[in-house]
N, C-alpha and C positions, 0 to 999 in steps of 0.2 A: 487183314492187311497189316503187315509189320511196319515199323517206323521208317525203315529204309525205303520200302516200296511207296509209302505215303510221301516220303521226301521227294522221290522222283516224280510222282504224280503232281504234287503240289508245286514243285519247281517248274514243271512243264506248264502248268496253268498260269503261274505268275509270269513266266517269260512270254507266254502267248498274250497275256493281258498287256504287258509292257510293250510288246510289239505293236499292238493296236494303238496304244497311246502315242507311240513314236511316229507311226504312220500318219495318224491324224495331225500331229504337230507339223510334220513335213508337208502335208497337203494344205494346212492352214497357211504356211509360208508361201506356197505356190498360188493358192486361190482355187476357185472352182475350175474343174478340168472339163473341157469340151473338145473331144477328139473329132478330127475329120481327116480326110486324105492328105491335106496339106500340112497339118501340124503334128501328126502323131509321133514322128521321130523326134522333133524338137521338144515336144512335151515329155517324151520318155527320157531324153537327156537331162532336161530340167529336173524331173523327178529323181533320176538316178544320182544327181549331184547334191541332193539334199541330205545332210548328215543324219537328221532324224529318220529319214526313210531308210538309209543304209543301216542304221542301228536297229530299226524295226525288222528289217529283213534278216539281219544277223540273229536277233532274238528269236525269230520264227525258226530259223534253221536249228539253233541250239535247242529250242523247246521241242522240236520234232524228235531229235535224237533222245532227249531225256524222256519224252512221252513214250517213245517206243520201248525204252528200257522199262519204264514203269508198267506199261501195258503187257509186257511179257511176263509180269509177275502177278497180275490181278485180272479178274474177269472184266470183260468190257462192260458188262451190265453194272458194275460198280464204278469203273474208271470214267466212262463217258459221261454219265450224269454229273460227276464232280466237275466237269468242265464248266458247268453253270456258275461255279464260283468266279470264273473269269468275268461274267456279267457284273457281279458285285464289285470286283476290283476295278473294272473299267469305269463303272458308273461313278464311283467315288474318286478315282484317279482323274477322270474327265472333269469332274466338278472342281477338284482341288487344283489341278495343274493347267487345265484348259479353260476354266471359267464357265463350264456348261451348267445348265440348270438341273437341279434335282427336285422335281415337283412332288407333291404328295402322292400322286398316282405312281410315279416311278419308285418312290420309297416303299410304297405298299407292294409293288411287284417284286422289289428286292427282298422284302420280308417273306413273300411266298417262296421265293427261291431258297432262302435260308431254311425255311421249314422243310422244304423238299430235300435239301442236302442233309439236314439233320435226320430225317426219317430214313434216308438211304444209308447213312453212316451206321444206323442202329441195326440194319438188316444183316 
C-alpha cells in the first residue's frame, strides 16, 4: 500500500470515527430516544436540527467517498480490518471529549486491536 492509498484509507477511518463522536454528542443533547407512533416525526426533526448530528452525517458522507477511493486501490482483506483503528480513535475521543470511562478491560481490548492492526500491516 503506497502513501496515497494509506492516506485515503486513514482519512476515511478518521472521518468515520469523527462522525460517531459527533452523532453521540448530538444524541447527548437530545437525551435517550424512545420512538413510538406519536413522536417519531417530532423526534426526527429534533435530531435533524442538532448541529453535531448534521456534522456527523456530513463526515459519514465524505468518509464514504474517501473510503471507496481507497478501497479501489487496495485489497478489502487489508482495508477492512484497518477500520478497527476507528475503535481506538473513538474510545480515546469519547474519553477526552465526552467524558466516557476507559476501564482497564477496555484499554486491554484496545491493545489487542493495536496488535492485530500491526500484524495486518506487516502482511
